[in-house]
C-alpha positions in Angstrom: -34.4 1.5 35.3 -36.6 4.5 35.3 -34.3 6.7 33.2 -35.4 5.3 29.9 -39.0 4.9 31.0 -41.6 4.0 28.4 -39.1 4.5 25.5 -36.9 1.6 26.5 -38.4 -0.9 23.9 -37.5 1.6 21.2 -33.8 1.7 22.1 -33.4 -1.9 20.9 -35.1 -1.2 17.6 -33.0 1.9 17.2 -29.7 0.1 17.9 -30.7 -2.7 15.5 -31.5 -0.1 12.8 -28.1 1.5 13.2 -26.4 -1.9 13.0 -28.3 -2.8 9.9 -27.4 0.6 8.3 -23.8 -0.1 8.9 -24.1 -3.6 7.3 -25.8 -2.2 4.2 -23.1 0.5 3.8 -20.3 -2.1 4.2 -21.9 -4.3 1.5 -22.3 -1.5 -1.1 -20.5 -2.4 -4.3 -17.3 -0.3 -4.9 -18.6 0.7 -8.3 -21.6 2.4 -6.7 -19.6 4.4 -4.2 -16.4 5.0 -6.3 -16.4 5.1 -10.1 -13.5 3.7 -12.0 -12.8 3.7 -15.7 -12.4 0.6 -17.8 -8.6 0.5 -17.6 -8.6 0.0 -13.8 -11.6 -1.6 -12.1 -12.0 -0.9 -8.4 -13.2 -4.2 -6.9 -12.9 -3.5 -3.2 -12.5 -0.4 -0.9 -10.9 -0.6 2.5 -12.0 2.7 4.1 -10.2 1.9 7.4 -6.8 1.7 5.7 -7.6 4.1 2.9 -6.8 1.5 0.2 -8.5 0.4 -3.0 -8.1 -2.9 -4.6 -8.0 -2.7 -8.4 -7.9 -5.2 -11.2 -5.4 -4.4 -14.0 -3.0 -6.1 -16.5 0.7 -5.9 -15.6 1.4 -4.1 -18.9 -0.8 -1.2 -17.6 1.5 -0.4 -14.7 5.0 -1.8 -15.6 6.5 1.6 -16.5 6.3 5.0 -14.9 4.4 6.5 -17.8 1.8 3.7 -18.0 1.3 3.7 -14.3 0.7 7.5 -14.3 -1.8 7.2 -17.1 -3.7 4.7 -15.0 -3.3 6.4 -11.7 -4.5 9.9 -12.9 -8.1 8.9 -13.4 -8.0 6.7 -10.3 -6.8 9.7 -8.2 -9.6 11.9 -9.7 -12.2 9.3 -8.7 -10.8 9.0 -5.2 -10.9 12.8 -4.8 -14.6 12.7 -5.6 -15.7 9.6 -3.6 -13.2 9.6 -0.8 -12.1 13.3 -0.5 -11.3 12.9 3.2 -8.5 10.5 2.3 -6.4 13.4 0.9 -3.0 12.1 -0.2 -2.8 9.2 2.1 -4.5 6.6 0.0 -3.0 3.4 -1.5 -3.8 1.0 -4.3 -3.2 -2.8 -4.5 -3.2 -4.1 -8.0 -4.4 -7.6 -8.8 -4.8 -9.6 -12.0 -8.1 -11.0 -10.9 -10.8 -9.8 -8.5 -10.8 -13.2 -6.6 -7.3 -12.4 -5.3 -8.1 -8.8 -4.3 -7.4 -8.6 -0.6 -4.9 -8.8 2.2 -2.9 -12.0 2.4 -4.1 -12.3 6.0 -7.8 -12.4 4.9 -9.3 -15.8 6.0 -11.1 -16.2 2.6 -7.7 -16.0 0.8 -5.8 -18.5 2.9 -5.9 -21.3 0.4 -4.8 -18.9 -2.5 -1.9 -17.6 -0.3 -0.9 -21.1 0.6 -0.7 -22.4 -3.0 1.2 -19.3 -4.2 -1.4 -18.1 -6.6 -2.2 -15.0 -4.5 1.4 -13.8 -4.7 1.5 -14.2 -8.5 -1.8 -12.3 -8.9 -0.6 -9.5 -6.7 0.8 -7.3 -9.4 1.7 -4.1 -7.6 1.1 -1.6 -4.8 1.1 2.1 -5.0 1.4 4.5 -2.0 0.2 8.0 -2.8 2.0 9.7 0.0 5.5 8.3 -1.0 4.5 8.1 -4.8 6.2 4.7 -4.9 4.9 1.8 -7.0 6.2 -1.6 -6.1 5.7 -4.2 -8.8 5.4 -7.9 -7.8 5.6 -7.0 -4.0 4.9 -10.6 -2.9 7.6 -12.1 -5.1 11.1 -11.0 -3.8 12.9 -12.4 -6.9 10.7 -10.2 -9.2 10.2 -7.1 -7.2 10.7 -3.7 -8.9 10.4 -0.2 -7.6 9.2 2.8 -9.6 8.7 6.5 -8.6 5.3 7.6 -10.0 4.7 11.3 -9.1 1.1 12.6 -9.2 0.1 16.2 -8.8 
């Protein structure tokens, strides 16, 4: 084709550079792009679904007061590093970083199958509804809390 003319070889390089930039951004550590305090460590960020995956201990989120204390600084951090999320973000709480992810993730299939993923999935908070679900993957232990944030 004559439209691209002598610049045609550069388009492939340009496209490759764009793809590489996207890969580098996707691999950026959550700590570098979104700061979290010591009480709640952000271990993964899902920008597409506006969700962060956080490692905590269950006694940090098992009451409304404790959950608010933990969610306040997390919300402040998200306002800085993901301001476009507004109030539509969500948090998935896990006991260990190796479980942090969706149960449909291929790399977690064995942990889901043996039941350890469900036990490690401590809670889920939806900012828009202000609802915290404790033990969301274990029906016999599930508990709901209302945790309002300003």
